[in-house]
DSSP file (Angstrom, degrees, kcal/mol; ACC not computed):
  #  RESIDUE AA STRUCTURE BP1 BP2  ACC     N-H-->O    O-->H-N    N-H-->O    O-->H-N    TCO  KAPPA ALPHA  PHI   PSI    X-CA   Y-CA   Z-CA
    1    1 A X     >        0   0    0      0, 0.0     4,-2.0     0, 0.0     5,-0.1   0.000 360.0 360.0 360.0 -38.9 -264.7  134.8  -93.5
    2    2 A X  H  >  +     0   0    0      1,-0.2     4,-2.3     2,-0.2     5,-0.2   0.879 360.0  52.1 -66.2 -37.3 -261.2  134.9  -92.0
    3    3 A X  H  > S+     0   0    0      2,-0.2     4,-2.4     1,-0.2    -1,-0.2   0.876 107.9  51.6 -66.1 -37.0 -261.5  138.7  -91.3
    4    4 A X  H  > S+     0   0    0      2,-0.2     4,-2.4     1,-0.2    -2,-0.2   0.913 109.9  49.7 -64.5 -42.1 -264.8  138.1  -89.5
    5    5 A X  H  X S+     0   0    0     -4,-2.0     4,-2.2     2,-0.2    -2,-0.2   0.915 111.7  47.9 -62.4 -44.5 -263.2  135.5  -87.3
    6    6 A X  H  X S+     0   0    0     -4,-2.3     4,-2.5     1,-0.2    -2,-0.2   0.904 112.3  49.5 -63.7 -41.6 -260.3  137.8  -86.5
    7    7 A X  H  X S+     0   0    0     -4,-2.4     4,-2.5     2,-0.2    -2,-0.2   0.893 110.0  51.1 -64.7 -39.7 -262.7  140.6  -85.6
    8    8 A X  H  X S+     0   0    0     -4,-2.4     4,-2.3     2,-0.2    -2,-0.2   0.902 111.3  47.5 -64.8 -41.0 -264.7  138.3  -83.4
    9    9 A X  H  X S+     0   0    0     -4,-2.2     4,-2.5     2,-0.2    -2,-0.2   0.915 112.3  49.4 -66.6 -42.7 -261.6  137.2  -81.5
   10   10 A X  H  X S+     0   0    0     -4,-2.5     4,-2.2     2,-0.2    -2,-0.2   0.905 111.8  49.0 -63.0 -41.1 -260.4  140.8  -81.1
   11   11 A X  H  X S+     0   0    0     -4,-2.5     4,-2.5     2,-0.2    -2,-0.2   0.910 111.5  49.1 -64.7 -42.8 -263.9  141.8  -79.8
   12   12 A X  H  X S+     0   0    0     -4,-2.3     4,-2.5     2,-0.2    -2,-0.2   0.909 110.8  50.1 -62.8 -43.4 -264.0  138.9  -77.4
   13   13 A X  H  X S+     0   0    0     -4,-2.5     4,-2.1     2,-0.2    -2,-0.2   0.909 111.9  48.1 -62.7 -42.3 -260.5  139.8  -76.1
   14   14 A X  H  X S+     0   0    0     -4,-2.2     4,-2.4     2,-0.2    -2,-0.2   0.919 111.3  50.2 -64.3 -43.8 -261.5  143.4  -75.6
   15   15 A X  H  X S+     0   0    0     -4,-2.5     4,-2.3     1,-0.2    -2,-0.2   0.904 111.0  49.2 -61.8 -42.1 -264.7  142.4  -73.8
   16   16 A X  H  X S+     0   0    0     -4,-2.5     4,-2.4     2,-0.2    -1,-0.2   0.897 111.4  48.7 -65.5 -40.0 -262.8  140.1  -71.5
   17   17 A X  H  X S+     0   0    0     -4,-2.1     4,-2.2     2,-0.2    -2,-0.2   0.891 112.4  48.3 -68.6 -38.0 -260.2  142.7  -70.6
   18   18 A X  H  X S+     0   0    0     -4,-2.4     4,-2.2     2,-0.2    -2,-0.2   0.891 111.4  50.8 -67.4 -38.5 -262.9  145.3  -69.9
   19   19 A X  H  X S+     0   0    0     -4,-2.3     4,-1.8     2,-0.2    -2,-0.2   0.923 110.5  48.9 -63.5 -44.3 -264.8  142.8  -67.7
   20   20 A X  H  X S+     0   0    0     -4,-2.4     4,-1.1     1,-0.2    -2,-0.2   0.906 111.3  49.8 -62.3 -41.8 -261.6  142.0  -65.8
   21   21 A X  H  < S+     0   0    0     -4,-2.2     3,-0.3     1,-0.2    -1,-0.2   0.881 109.9  51.1 -64.9 -37.4 -260.9  145.8  -65.3
   22   22 A X  H >< S+     0   0    0     -4,-2.2     3,-0.5     1,-0.2    -1,-0.2   0.836 110.0  49.8 -68.3 -31.9 -264.5  146.3  -64.1
   23   23 A X  H 3< S+     0   0    0     -4,-1.8    -1,-0.2     1,-0.2    -2,-0.2   0.692 117.3  40.8 -79.0 -19.0 -264.1  143.5  -61.6
   24   24 A X  T ><  +     0   0    0     -4,-1.1     3,-1.5    -3,-0.3    -1,-0.2  -0.492  65.6 153.0-125.9  60.5 -260.8  144.9  -60.2
   25   25 A X  T <   +     0   0    0     -3,-0.5    -1,-0.1     1,-0.3    93,-0.1   0.685  66.8  66.2 -69.1 -15.9 -261.4  148.6  -60.1
   26   26 A X  T 3  S+     0   0    0     -3,-0.1    20,-0.3    91,-0.1    -1,-0.3   0.618  76.9 108.9 -80.3  -9.6 -258.9  149.1  -57.2
   27   27 A X    <   +     0   0    0     -3,-1.5     2,-0.2    -6,-0.2    20,-0.2  -0.396  62.1  33.6 -68.6 140.2 -255.9  148.1  -59.5
   28   28 A X  E    S-A   46   0A   0     18,-3.4    18,-2.6    -2,-0.1     2,-0.3  -0.689  97.0 -26.5 118.8-168.2 -253.5  150.9  -60.5
   29   29 A X  E     -A   45   0A   0     16,-0.2     2,-0.4    -2,-0.2    16,-0.2  -0.679  52.2-171.1 -90.0 135.3 -252.0  154.1  -59.2
   30   30 A X  E     -A   44   0A   0     14,-3.2    14,-2.1    -2,-0.3     2,-0.4  -0.993  15.2-138.6-130.9 134.6 -253.9  156.2  -56.6
   31   31 A X  E     -D  153   0B   0    122,-2.7   122,-2.5    -2,-0.4     2,-0.1  -0.743  32.7-104.7 -91.9 137.3 -253.1  159.7  -55.3
   32   32 A X  E     +D  152   0B   0     -2,-0.4   120,-0.3   120,-0.2    11,-0.1  -0.397  45.0 168.1 -59.2 128.3 -253.5  160.4  -51.6
   33   33 A X        +     0   0    0    118,-2.9   119,-0.2     9,-0.1    -1,-0.2   0.717  51.3  66.3-115.3 -36.3 -256.7  162.5  -51.1
   34   34 A X  S  > S-     0   0    0    117,-1.9     4,-2.6     1,-0.1     5,-0.2  -0.500  85.5-116.5 -87.0 159.8 -257.3  162.5  -47.4
   35   35 A X  H  > S+     0   0    0      1,-0.2     4,-2.2     2,-0.2     5,-0.2   0.881 117.2  54.5 -59.3 -37.9 -255.1  164.2  -44.8
   36   36 A X  H  > S+     0   0    0      2,-0.2     4,-1.6     1,-0.2     5,-0.4   0.938 110.1  44.9 -62.4 -47.0 -254.4  160.8  -43.3
   37   37 A X  H  >>S+     0   0    0      1,-0.2     5,-3.5     2,-0.2     4,-0.8   0.906 113.7  50.3 -63.9 -41.7 -253.3  159.4  -46.6
   38   38 A X  H  <5S+     0   0    0     -4,-2.6    -1,-0.2     1,-0.2    -2,-0.2   0.867 116.2  41.1 -64.8 -35.9 -251.2  162.4  -47.4
   39   39 A X  H  <5S+     0   0    0     -4,-2.2    63,-0.3    -5,-0.2    -1,-0.2   0.667 128.3  25.5 -89.5 -15.3 -249.4  162.4  -44.0
   40   40 A X  H  <5S+     0   0    0     -4,-1.6    59,-2.0    -5,-0.2    62,-0.2   0.817 134.9   6.4-112.0 -58.1 -248.9  158.6  -43.7
   41   41 A X  T  <5S-     0   0    0     -4,-0.8    13,-0.2    -5,-0.4    -3,-0.2   0.756  73.5-161.5-101.8 -27.2 -248.7  156.7  -47.0
   42   42 A X      < -     0   0    0     -5,-3.5    -1,-0.2    -6,-0.2    -9,-0.1  -0.431  62.7  -6.3  62.3-150.5 -248.7  159.4  -49.7
   43   43 A X  S    S-     0   0    0    -11,-0.1    11,-1.2    -5,-0.1     2,-0.3  -0.322  72.7-163.1 -72.9 154.1 -249.7  157.8  -53.1
   44   44 A X  E     -AB  30  53A   0    -14,-2.1   -14,-3.2     9,-0.2     2,-0.4  -0.900  11.9-149.2-132.7 162.6 -250.1  154.1  -53.5
   45   45 A X  E     -AB  29  52A   0      7,-2.0     7,-3.1    -2,-0.3     2,-0.4  -1.000  10.8-161.7-132.5 134.4 -250.3  151.5  -56.3
   46   46 A X  E     +AB  28  51A   0    -18,-2.6   -18,-3.4    -2,-0.4     2,-0.2  -0.956  13.7 168.5-117.0 133.0 -252.3  148.3  -56.2
   47   47 A X        -     0   0    0      3,-2.9    13,-0.0    -2,-0.4   -21,-0.0  -0.662  54.8 -84.9-123.7-174.4 -251.7  145.3  -58.5
   48   48 A X  S    S+     0   0    0     -2,-0.2    14,-0.3     1,-0.2     3,-0.1   0.846 126.4  15.7 -62.1 -33.5 -253.1  141.8  -58.3
   49   49 A X  S    S+     0   0    0      1,-0.1    11,-2.4    12,-0.1     2,-0.4   0.432 120.2  58.0-122.2  -1.6 -250.3  140.7  -55.9
   50   50 A X  E     - C   0  59A   0      9,-0.3    -3,-2.9     7,-0.0     2,-0.5  -0.978  48.3-159.0-139.8 146.4 -248.8  143.9  -54.5
   51   51 A X  E     -BC  46  58A   0      7,-2.6     7,-2.5    -2,-0.4     2,-0.6  -0.992  22.5-160.5-111.4 126.5 -249.5  147.0  -52.6
   52   52 A X  E     -BC  45  57A   0     -7,-3.1    -7,-2.0    -2,-0.5     2,-0.5  -0.949  10.8-176.5-114.4 122.2 -246.8  149.6  -53.2
   53   53 A X  E >  S-BC  44  56A   0      3,-2.3     3,-2.2    -2,-0.6     2,-0.4  -0.974  73.1 -35.8-114.9 118.2 -246.4  152.5  -50.8
   54   54 A X  T 3  S-     0   0    0    -11,-1.2    44,-0.0    -2,-0.5   -13,-0.0  -0.586 125.8 -34.0  64.7-123.4 -243.7  154.9  -52.0
   55   55 A X  T 3  S+     0   0    0     -2,-0.4     2,-0.7     2,-0.1    -1,-0.3   0.196 116.4 105.7-110.1  13.7 -241.2  152.6  -53.6
   56   56 A X  E <   -C   53   0A   0     -3,-2.2    -3,-2.3     2,-0.0     2,-0.3  -0.846  56.7-155.1-101.1 115.1 -241.8  149.7  -51.1
   57   57 A X  E     -C   52   0A   0     -2,-0.7     2,-0.4    -5,-0.2    -5,-0.2  -0.676   7.8-168.6 -88.3 142.7 -243.8  146.8  -52.4
   58   58 A X  E     -C   51   0A   0     -7,-2.5    -7,-2.6    -2,-0.3     2,-0.2  -0.997  24.5-119.5-128.6 133.1 -245.7  144.5  -50.1
   59   59 A X  E     -C   50   0A   0     -2,-0.4    32,-0.5    -9,-0.2     2,-0.3  -0.522  32.0-167.5 -72.7 134.3 -247.2  141.2  -51.2
   60   60 A X        -     0   0    0    -11,-2.4     2,-0.4    -2,-0.2    30,-0.2  -0.924  10.5-164.1-122.0 150.0 -251.0  141.0  -50.8
   61   61 A X  E     -E   89   0B   0     28,-2.0    28,-2.8    -2,-0.3     2,-0.1  -0.976  23.0-126.7-133.6 119.4 -253.3  138.0  -50.9
   62   62 A X  E     -E   88   0B   0     -2,-0.4    26,-0.3   -14,-0.3     3,-0.1  -0.400  23.4-178.0 -66.0 139.2 -257.1  138.4  -51.4
   63   63 A X  E     -     0   0B   0     24,-3.2     2,-0.3     1,-0.4    25,-0.2   0.832  56.9 -47.5 -99.4 -54.6 -259.2  136.7  -48.8
   64   64 A X  E     -E   87   0B   0     23,-1.0    23,-2.4     0, 0.0    -1,-0.4  -0.981  54.1 -88.7-170.0 166.9 -262.7  137.5  -49.9
   65   65 A X  E     -E   86   0B   0     -2,-0.3     2,-0.3    21,-0.2    21,-0.3  -0.630  45.1-121.9 -82.0 148.0 -265.1  140.1  -51.1
   66   66 A X        -     0   0    0     19,-2.4    19,-0.4    -2,-0.3     2,-0.1  -0.653  20.2-117.3 -91.1 149.9 -267.1  142.0  -48.5
   67   67 A X    >>  -     0   0    0     -2,-0.3     4,-2.1     1,-0.1     3,-0.8  -0.489  31.8-108.1 -77.5 154.2 -270.9  142.0  -48.3
   68   68 A X  H 3> S+     0   0    0      1,-0.3     4,-2.3     2,-0.2     5,-0.1   0.860 120.2  52.8 -54.1 -38.7 -272.5  145.5  -48.7
   69   69 A X  H 3> S+     0   0    0      1,-0.2     4,-1.3     2,-0.2    -1,-0.3   0.819 108.3  51.4 -69.1 -28.3 -273.5  145.6  -45.0
   70   70 A X  H <> S+     0   0    0     -3,-0.8     4,-1.3     2,-0.2    -2,-0.2   0.900 110.5  47.9 -71.4 -41.1 -269.9  144.8  -44.0
   71   71 A X  H  X S+     0   0    0     -4,-2.1     4,-3.5     1,-0.2     3,-0.3   0.906 109.6  53.6 -64.3 -41.2 -268.6  147.7  -46.2
   72   72 A X  H  < S+     0   0    0     -4,-2.3     5,-0.3     1,-0.2    -1,-0.2   0.846 105.9  53.4 -62.3 -34.8 -271.3  150.0  -44.7
   73   73 A X  H  < S+     0   0    0     -4,-1.3    -1,-0.2    62,-0.2    -2,-0.2   0.828 119.2  34.0 -68.9 -31.4 -270.1  149.1  -41.2
   74   74 A X  H  < S+     0   0    0     -4,-1.3     2,-0.2    -3,-0.3    -2,-0.2   0.873 126.4  23.9 -92.3 -43.3 -266.5  150.1  -42.1
   75   75 A X  S  < S-     0   0    0     -4,-3.5     2,-1.9    -5,-0.2    -1,-0.1  -0.696  92.5 -91.1-118.7 170.2 -266.9  152.9  -44.6
   76   76 A X  S    S+     0   0    0     -2,-0.2     2,-0.3    -3,-0.1    -4,-0.1  -0.594  76.4 140.5 -81.1  80.2 -269.6  155.5  -45.3
   77   77 A X        -     0   0    0     -2,-1.9     2,-0.6    -5,-0.3     6,-0.0  -0.925  60.6-108.1-128.8 150.1 -271.3  153.3  -47.9
   78   78 A X    >   -     0   0    0     -2,-0.3     3,-1.4     1,-0.2    -6,-0.1  -0.668  22.9-153.6 -76.8 116.3 -274.9  152.6  -48.8
   79   79 A X  T 3  S+     0   0    0     -2,-0.6   -10,-0.2     1,-0.3    -1,-0.2   0.689  93.3  56.1 -66.6 -18.1 -275.6  149.0  -47.6
   80   80 A X  T 3  S+     0   0    0    -12,-0.1    -1,-0.3     2,-0.1     2,-0.2   0.557  93.2  87.7 -91.1  -7.0 -278.3  148.7  -50.3
   81   81 A X  S <  S-     0   0    0     -3,-1.4     2,-0.6   -13,-0.1    -4,-0.0  -0.557  89.3-104.6 -90.3 155.0 -276.0  149.5  -53.2
   82   82 A X        -     0   0    0     -2,-0.2     2,-0.3   -15,-0.0    -2,-0.1  -0.692  50.5-176.9 -75.6 119.7 -273.8  147.0  -55.1
   83   83 A X        -     0   0    0     -2,-0.6     2,-0.6   -17,-0.1    35,-0.1  -0.868  26.4-140.8-122.8 153.6 -270.3  147.7  -53.8
   84   84 A X  E     + F   0 117B   0     33,-0.7    33,-1.7    -2,-0.3     2,-0.3  -0.930  38.5 148.1-115.9 107.1 -266.9  146.3  -54.6
   85   85 A X  E     - F   0 116B   0     -2,-0.6   -19,-2.4   -19,-0.4     2,-0.4  -0.997  20.8-170.4-140.2 143.6 -264.8  145.7  -51.5
   86   86 A X  E     -EF  65 115B   0     29,-1.9    29,-2.5    -2,-0.3     2,-0.4  -0.987  15.7-142.0-135.9 141.8 -262.1  143.2  -50.8
   87   87 A X  E     -EF  64 114B   0    -23,-2.4   -24,-3.2    -2,-0.4   -23,-1.0  -0.895  24.1-168.5-102.2 136.3 -260.1  142.1  -47.7
   88   88 A X  E     -EF  62 113B   0     25,-3.3    25,-1.9    -2,-0.4     2,-0.4  -0.880  18.8-132.4-121.8 151.6 -256.5  141.2  -48.2
   89   89 A X  E     +EF  61 112B   0    -28,-2.8   -28,-2.0    -2,-0.3     2,-0.3  -0.861  40.8 148.7 -97.4 138.9 -253.9  139.6  -46.1
   90   90 A X  E     -     0   0B   0     21,-2.1     2,-0.4    -2,-0.4   -30,-0.1  -0.933  38.6-130.8-156.0 176.3 -250.5  141.3  -45.9
   91   91 A X  E     +     0   0B   0    -32,-0.5     2,-0.5    -2,-0.3    20,-0.2  -0.865  24.7 167.8-143.3 106.0 -247.6  141.9  -43.6
   92   92 A X  E     - F   0 110B   0     18,-2.2    18,-2.8    -2,-0.4    12,-0.1  -0.968  36.7-124.7-117.4 114.5 -246.2  145.3  -43.0
   93   93 A X    >   -     0   0    0     -2,-0.5     3,-1.7    16,-0.2    15,-0.1  -0.205  13.7-123.8 -60.5 146.8 -243.8  145.4  -40.0
   94   94 A X  T 3  S+     0   0    0      1,-0.3    14,-0.1    13,-0.2    -1,-0.1   0.811 110.0  59.9 -59.5 -31.8 -244.5  147.9  -37.2
   95   95 A X  T 3  S+     0   0    0     12,-0.1     2,-0.4     8,-0.1    -1,-0.3   0.555  77.1 112.9 -78.5  -4.6 -241.1  149.4  -37.6
   96   96 A X    <   -     0   0    0     -3,-1.7     2,-0.4     1,-0.0     8,-0.3  -0.547  55.3-156.6 -70.7 123.6 -241.7  150.4  -41.3
   97   97 A X        +     0   0    0     -2,-0.4     6,-0.2     6,-0.1     3,-0.1  -0.806  15.8 174.1-104.6 143.5 -241.8  154.2  -41.5
   98   98 A X    >   -     0   0    0      4,-3.0     3,-1.6     1,-0.4   -57,-0.2  -0.090  52.2  -4.8-119.3-141.7 -243.6  156.1  -44.3
   99   99 A X  G >  S+     0   0    0    -59,-2.0     3,-2.3     1,-0.3    -1,-0.4  -0.250 135.2   2.0 -56.3 139.9 -244.2  159.8  -44.9
  100  100 A X  G 3  S-     0   0    0      1,-0.3    -1,-0.3    -3,-0.1   -61,-0.0   0.772 128.0 -69.9  52.2  30.3 -243.1  162.0  -42.0
  101  101 A X  G <  S+     0   0    0     -3,-1.6    -1,-0.3     1,-0.2    -2,-0.2   0.734  94.4 150.4  61.5  26.7 -241.8  158.9  -40.2
  102  102 A X    <   -     0   0    0     -3,-2.3    -4,-3.0   -63,-0.3     2,-0.3  -0.509  34.8-146.2 -86.1 157.4 -245.3  157.7  -39.6
  103  103 A X        -     0   0    0     -6,-0.2    -6,-0.1    -2,-0.2    -9,-0.1  -0.745  16.6-126.8-114.5 166.5 -246.4  154.0  -39.3
  104  104 A X  S    S+     0   0    0     -8,-0.3    22,-0.1    -2,-0.3    -1,-0.1   0.907 103.3  14.4 -79.3 -43.0 -249.6  152.4  -40.3
  105  105 A X  S >  S-     0   0    0      3,-0.4     3,-2.0     1,-0.4     2,-0.2  -0.110  96.8-123.1-127.8  35.4 -250.5  150.7  -37.0
  106  106 A X  T 3  S-     0   0    0      1,-0.3    -1,-0.4    -3,-0.1    -2,-0.2  -0.410  86.9 -10.1  62.6-123.8 -248.3  152.3  -34.4
  107  107 A X  T 3  S+     0   0    0     -2,-0.2     2,-0.3    -3,-0.1    -1,-0.3   0.312 121.0  88.5 -92.6   8.8 -246.3  149.6  -32.6
  108  108 A X  S <  S-     0   0    0     -3,-2.0    -3,-0.4   -14,-0.1     2,-0.1  -0.809  81.4-111.5-107.7 148.2 -248.3  146.7  -34.2
  109  109 A X        -     0   0    0     -2,-0.3     2,-0.6   -16,-0.1    20,-0.5  -0.453  32.2-120.7 -68.7 148.2 -247.6  144.9  -37.5
  110  110 A X  E     +FG  92 128B   0    -18,-2.8   -18,-2.2    18,-0.2    18,-0.3  -0.840  40.0 163.8 -93.7 123.6 -250.3  145.5  -40.2
  111  111 A X  E     +     0   0B   0     16,-2.3   -21,-2.1    -2,-0.6     2,-0.3   0.600  54.9  41.6-117.2 -16.7 -251.9  142.2  -41.2
  112  112 A X  E     -FG  89 127B   0     15,-2.0    15,-2.5   -23,-0.2     2,-0.4  -0.979  52.1-173.0-138.1 148.5 -255.1  143.1  -43.1
  113  113 A X  E     -FG  88 126B   0    -25,-1.9   -25,-3.3    -2,-0.3     2,-0.5  -0.999   7.0-160.8-138.2 135.9 -256.2  145.7  -45.7
  114  114 A X  E     -FG  87 125B   0     11,-2.5    11,-2.2    -2,-0.4     2,-0.4  -0.975   8.1-163.2-116.5 131.8 -259.7  146.4  -47.0
  115  115 A X  E     -FG  86 124B   0    -29,-2.5   -29,-1.9    -2,-0.5     2,-0.4  -0.928   8.1-179.5-114.3 140.3 -260.2  148.2  -50.3
  116  116 A X  E     -FG  85 123B   0      7,-2.3     7,-3.0    -2,-0.4     2,-0.4  -0.972   7.5-165.4-139.8 120.5 -263.5  149.8  -51.3
  117  117 A X  E     +FG  84 122B   0    -33,-1.7   -33,-0.7    -2,-0.4     2,-0.3  -0.865  14.1 169.6-111.6 142.7 -263.9  151.7  -54.6
  118  118 A X  E >   - G   0 121B   0      3,-2.4     3,-1.8    -2,-0.4     2,-0.2  -0.898  66.8 -45.8-147.4 117.6 -266.6  154.0  -55.7
  119  119 A X  T 3  S-     0   0    0     -2,-0.3    -1,-0.0     1,-0.3     0, 0.0  -0.419 124.1 -19.5  60.3-124.9 -266.2  156.0  -58.9
  120  120 A X  T 3  S+     0   0    0     -2,-0.2    34,-1.8    -3,-0.1     2,-0.4   0.032 119.6  95.3-103.4  25.3 -262.8  157.5  -58.9
  121  121 A X  E <   -GH 118 153B   0     -3,-1.8    -3,-2.4    32,-0.2     2,-0.4  -0.948  51.9-166.1-121.4 137.8 -262.3  157.1  -55.2
  122  122 A X  E     -GH 117 152B   0     30,-2.3    30,-3.0    -2,-0.4     2,-0.4  -0.987   3.5-164.6-120.7 128.4 -260.6  154.4  -53.3
  123  123 A X  E     -GH 116 151B   0     -7,-3.0    -7,-2.3    -2,-0.4     2,-0.4  -0.937   8.4-170.3-111.1 139.1 -260.9  153.9  -49.5
  124  124 A X  E     -GH 115 150B   0     26,-2.8    26,-3.1    -2,-0.4     2,-0.4  -0.989   7.6-167.8-131.0 135.5 -258.5  151.7  -47.7
  125  125 A X  E     -GH 114 149B   0    -11,-2.2   -11,-2.5    -2,-0.4     2,-0.4  -0.981   9.4-154.9-121.1 136.9 -258.6  150.5  -44.1
  126  126 A X  E     -GH 113 148B   0     22,-2.1    21,-2.9    -2,-0.4    22,-1.1  -0.884   9.9-168.4-111.9 144.0 -255.6  148.8  -42.4
  127  127 A X  E     -GH 112 146B   0    -15,-2.5   -16,-2.3    -2,-0.4   -15,-2.0  -0.966   9.1-154.7-131.4 145.4 -255.9  146.4  -39.5
  128  128 A X  E     +G  110   0B   0     17,-2.4   -18,-0.2    -2,-0.3    17,-0.1  -0.463  51.5  72.5-100.1-177.9 -253.4  144.8  -37.0
  129  129 A X  S    S-     0   0    0    -20,-0.5     4,-0.1    -2,-0.2   -18,-0.1   0.137  78.5-102.2  90.9 153.2 -253.9  141.5  -35.2
  130  130 A X  S    S+     0   0    0      2,-0.1     2,-0.2   -19,-0.0    -1,-0.1   0.793  93.9  84.6 -81.1 -30.3 -253.7  137.9  -36.3
  131  131 A X  S    S-     0   0    0      1,-0.1     2,-0.2    -3,-0.0   -20,-0.1  -0.495  90.6-105.9 -78.4 142.5 -257.5  137.3  -36.4
  132  132 A X        -     0   0    0     -2,-0.2    -1,-0.1     1,-0.1    -2,-0.1  -0.477  47.4-106.4 -63.1 130.5 -259.5  138.3  -39.5
  133  133 A X        -     0   0    0     -2,-0.2     2,-0.5    -4,-0.1    -1,-0.1  -0.188  24.8-128.3 -60.2 152.1 -261.4  141.5  -38.6
  134  134 A X        -     0   0    0      2,-0.1     2,-0.8     5,-0.1    -1,-0.1  -0.886  14.3-148.2-101.7 133.5 -265.2  141.3  -38.1
  135  135 A X        +     0   0    0     -2,-0.5     2,-0.3     4,-0.1   -62,-0.2  -0.592  50.6 116.4-110.4  70.7 -267.2  143.8  -40.1
  136  136 A X  S  > S-     0   0    0     -2,-0.8     4,-2.8   -63,-0.1     5,-0.3  -0.888  74.0-111.8-122.7 160.4 -270.3  144.7  -38.1
  137  137 A X  H  > S+     0   0    0     -2,-0.3     4,-2.4     1,-0.2     5,-0.2   0.919 118.9  46.8 -57.8 -43.6 -271.1  148.2  -36.7
  138  138 A X  H  > S+     0   0    0      2,-0.2     4,-1.4     1,-0.2    -1,-0.2   0.931 113.4  47.0 -65.0 -46.6 -270.5  147.0  -33.2
  139  139 A X  H  4 S+     0   0    0      1,-0.2     4,-0.3     2,-0.2    -2,-0.2   0.909 115.1  46.1 -64.1 -42.0 -267.3  145.2  -33.9
  140  140 A X  H >< S+     0   0    0     -4,-2.8     3,-1.1     1,-0.2    -1,-0.2   0.914 110.5  52.4 -67.9 -42.1 -265.8  148.1  -35.8
  141  141 A X  H 3< S+     0   0    0     -4,-2.4    -1,-0.2    -5,-0.3    -2,-0.2   0.765 119.1  36.6 -67.8 -22.6 -266.8  150.7  -33.2
  142  142 A X  T 3< S+     0   0    0     -4,-1.4    -1,-0.3    -5,-0.2    -2,-0.2   0.276  89.5 129.0-108.0   9.3 -265.1  148.7  -30.5
  143  143 A X    <   -     0   0    0     -3,-1.1    -3,-0.1    -4,-0.3    -4,-0.0  -0.431  35.5-176.9 -71.6 134.3 -262.2  147.5  -32.6
  144  144 A X  S    S+     0   0    0     -2,-0.2    -1,-0.1     1,-0.1    -4,-0.1   0.384  83.2  62.5-101.7  -1.4 -258.7  148.0  -31.2
  145  145 A X  S    S+     0   0    0    -17,-0.1   -17,-2.4   -18,-0.1     2,-0.7   0.555  70.8 103.9-101.2 -10.8 -257.2  146.5  -34.4
  146  146 A X  E     - H   0 127B   0    -19,-0.2   -19,-0.2     1,-0.2     3,-0.1  -0.637  47.7-176.2 -73.7 114.1 -258.5  149.2  -36.9
  147  147 A X  E     -     0   0B   0    -21,-2.9     2,-0.3    -2,-0.7    -1,-0.2   0.841  51.9 -59.6 -83.3 -35.4 -255.4  151.2  -37.6
  148  148 A X  E     - H   0 126B   0    -22,-1.1   -22,-2.1   -43,-0.0     2,-0.4  -0.876  40.0-109.8 164.9 162.5 -256.9  153.8  -39.8
  149  149 A X  E     - H   0 125B   0     -2,-0.3     2,-0.3   -24,-0.2   -24,-0.2  -0.933  28.7-166.9-117.9 144.1 -258.8  154.6  -43.0
  150  150 A X  E     - H   0 124B   0    -26,-3.1   -26,-2.8    -2,-0.4     2,-0.4  -0.956   8.5-147.0-133.0 144.7 -257.3  156.4  -45.9
  151  151 A X  E     + H   0 123B   0     -2,-0.3  -118,-2.9   -28,-0.2  -117,-1.9  -0.949  17.0 178.1-120.0 136.3 -258.8  157.9  -49.1
  152  152 A X  E     -DH  32 122B   0    -30,-3.0   -30,-2.3    -2,-0.4     2,-0.3  -0.872   7.0-161.5-129.8 160.9 -257.2  158.1  -52.5
  153  153 A X  E      DH  31 121B   0   -122,-2.5  -122,-2.7    -2,-0.3   -32,-0.2  -0.956 360.0 360.0-142.6 160.0 -258.4  159.4  -55.9
  154  154 A X              0   0    0    -34,-1.8   -33,-0.1    -2,-0.3    -1,-0.1   0.349 360.0 360.0-108.4 360.0 -257.6  159.1  -59.6
């Protein structure tokens, strides 16, 4: 009976850890896949509380999950599919230089990051400005705060 109890607890712990990993697919190490990512950030690592670019960690705070139509407005995503995307608050100073002395948002501080995962691909968008970005096709197409989108792979 004691072995059955131990096995049940081990199974429950494994199920919970797999569920947590499925809910946070953007966590971990990602290799730069797009030309933009290769020339600006290189590889990145995401944890629950940090974004690491190179060896520089930045504190991130999740704001909310995005709706499928919001993700579709920002990235090339199917609005009818179940998608996992999150907007985060962060602060990366404009003077911070990365690969090839590039910055994320030119002369503006970076204040928001959106992550979107599909399979073994992570797409990231960075935004400047104090106001939380609006994720509609019209707002994104006229946005002066969208700094760029970057693609990473595992």
